[in-house]
C-alpha positions as CSV (number, residue, x, y, z in Angstrom):
1,M,184.1,-62.3,185.1
2,F,181.6,-63.9,182.8
3,Y,182.4,-65.0,179.2
4,T,180.4,-65.4,176.0
5,Y,182.4,-67.6,173.7
6,I,182.4,-69.0,170.1
7,L,183.7,-72.5,169.5
8,Q,184.7,-74.0,166.2
9,S,184.7,-77.8,165.6
10,E,188.1,-79.1,164.5
11,N,186.5,-81.9,162.5
12,D,183.8,-79.8,160.9
13,P,185.1,-76.2,160.6
14,D,181.7,-74.9,159.4
15,R,180.2,-76.0,162.7
16,H,180.2,-73.4,165.6
17,Y,178.8,-73.3,169.1
18,I,178.0,-70.2,171.1
19,G,177.7,-70.3,174.9
20,W,178.5,-68.4,178.1
21,T,180.4,-69.4,181.3
22,S,182.2,-68.0,184.4
23,N,185.1,-70.4,183.8
24,L,186.2,-70.5,180.2
25,T,189.0,-73.1,180.6
26,R,186.8,-75.6,182.4
27,R,183.9,-75.1,180.0
28,L,186.1,-75.7,177.0
29,D,187.5,-78.9,178.6
30,E,183.9,-80.0,179.3
31,H,182.9,-79.5,175.6
32,N,186.0,-81.5,174.4
33,A,185.4,-84.3,177.0
34,G,181.8,-84.8,175.6
35,K,180.0,-83.6,178.7
36,C,177.8,-81.3,176.7
37,T,175.2,-83.2,174.6
38,H,174.9,-80.3,172.1
39,T,178.6,-80.4,171.2
40,S,179.8,-84.0,171.9
41,K,179.4,-85.2,168.4
42,S,181.5,-82.5,166.8
43,A,184.4,-82.6,169.3
44,P,187.2,-81.6,169.6
45,W,186.5,-77.8,169.7
46,T,188.8,-74.8,169.4
47,L,188.1,-71.5,171.0
48,K,187.4,-69.0,168.2
49,A,186.6,-65.9,170.2
50,Y,185.5,-64.9,173.7
51,F,184.2,-61.8,175.3
52,A,184.5,-60.8,178.9
53,F,181.7,-59.2,180.9
54,R,181.4,-58.0,184.5
55,T,178.0,-59.5,185.0
56,E,176.3,-62.8,184.1
57,E,173.3,-60.9,182.7
58,L,175.5,-59.1,180.1
59,A,177.2,-62.4,179.1
60,R,173.8,-64.1,178.7
61,R,172.4,-61.2,176.7
62,F,175.3,-61.2,174.3
63,E,175.0,-64.9,173.9
64,R,171.3,-64.5,173.0
65,Y,172.3,-61.8,170.5
66,L,175.0,-64.0,168.8
67,K,172.4,-66.8,168.5
68,S,170.0,-64.4,166.7
69,G,170.0,-63.9,162.9
70,S,171.8,-60.6,163.0
71,G,174.2,-61.8,165.7
72,R,175.2,-64.8,163.6
73,E,175.9,-62.5,160.7
74,F,177.9,-60.2,163.0
75,A,180.0,-63.2,164.2
76,R,180.4,-64.5,160.6
77,R,181.7,-61.1,159.3
78,H,184.0,-60.4,162.2
79,F,185.3,-63.8,163.5
80,Q,185.3,-66.2,160.6
């Protein structure tokens, strides 16, 4: 399975991060360990929501959608 996920910073609850992975637990650990330059300054992170897909392409497409204007609004309305 492949996952698209939304993280929320514990230190700055208004800060979110959207990504995709094939190993959700490992990826969250990497974000919290500071191994991702985009998220290291706002760690620690909490998993806010995740979505499972059968293919990498679907997970990537949903990530791109969530990062778009309408996708951010969708996530704000449904997950915050």
